Phi, psi and omega in degrees: 000127174311150180297140182293159176289132180265159180304324182295329178283323177296321172302318176299317180299325173292327184287312180303322179301318175291332181291313175309315182297317185299314187295315183287339185296338183288343178264357185274173171286164184291323178302310180296332184281331182292323183291327177285323173305312177298320176296326181291323180293321175284326177294321186307312176305323184288314175299329175279345187286126179307139179294159176297141190237131169238135177260123174240135173254143178211188189259150181293336182293322181294322169290308182299337174280358182084351183303311185308323180296327183275323184266325186290323173304324178294321179290316183293319179299322183287325192236349181079003188270130177276102176270127176253123190245135165251123185246114181213189178288162182307315179305310180294324179296320186289316183297315176307318183295318183283333177291347182088003178273006170210139184263343173231150174224139176232108190229178178213058174224086185311315186293315186289328172298329182289318183295323183295314176304312182295338179269005178068026176279339178265139168271317180227146173212134187211137171276134185236344183194174177200150161221218180219162167271158175219151168274119176246160188191185180295138178304332180289337173061059183302329186273359179058048181286311178320134179080011176298150180285333176201182182294319186294316177302319179297318179298319180292329179291325182291314183293318182292334179271356187043044179276146176310138179221117179272128182235148177291317180059037190237357181065037172273180176292334171286318182296320179301319176295320177303314183288333177293314179296321174297319180300308186291327177293340187055035172224171177226146171298144176311131184302321183287334182266353180278130177244109184265118187268334183060029188231177178280173194300312188300308181308309179300318177296323182293318178296313170317301186306310186293332186255007186057048179259161171273162183201137171276125182218153173291147183294317187301323180290312179309308189295323179298324186261352192312320189287347181265350193248149165267063184215152172231149179287121186248331177211136187202009184248081177196151183289341178297342183269356179306138182226106190261139175248136175229154173240142182219153176243153181282144178289158177085351182292148177226165177050229187291331187289314176297320186287321174295315183294320180295328177293325181283315178307308185290322185284323176289329170282350182269189186295316183297306182293325173291334181288317180292327184291304184301331184271357186275128189228149171235133189044041177080000181253144176296131182282328179216154174258135177284156179290131187297136177302136181079351172288136174308147181216352188267012179219150186292346180260014176298142176239157186289341176283003181093352184276000000 
């Protein structure tokens, strides 16, 4: 994401504008010059005022996919609100949100989100988009993951082959889904073959590429980095891979903090934010799908097919 606009940059823009006006003023009539001088005096306090700041925690997959760099500048231009983002795993993003260091969170871990909702941490909650997880691995596919009947079969084949498996190991939404799949498959990766990076999705994909390992990843981040990786998507056809994203605001906010949080929530869930999400493509493919109109969206276990 491009660095947020800082107060001094906004002030510099205002000063440059007034300097240009002074140069033009020499050719104006005295009356126009006086009018401009009055305007400049009235404008200076407003131009000097620091922008409103909103703190948001989100997942590395949203940042690594490139989506943040598309949607945040548009929101900032539309509202004048400077959004300062911390991108970490979903577990950490929700912890930052609950501690009060972020007023908005955008995550993709329904079970952890449900716990946050149950504790009364959220004021507003809404699903806004979805994509899917995929299993990527070395193109030679020594564990024969390609052609698996479902996600659990793919995990069992990786475990049976004692093939290297790169895990984020960071309590992120992706890590939570990986752990869920191992549990449902009733297997675990070979201990000597498991590589826990403790890092975000991009770093974990690079480790998997270097070591010829299998890895569970969100599709958007994989597509963003695909040209730099020696990995291929090997399995992606199962509802177990569905990956939903939600935005939420924190309970207990007052004044401008609540107003700014609500504006971001409404903008991302509204027509402008949803249009930008729908239009964002990687390798010619949509990176995310917007949440379908009419489908339940206000609880963590909501699904885009309306169930």
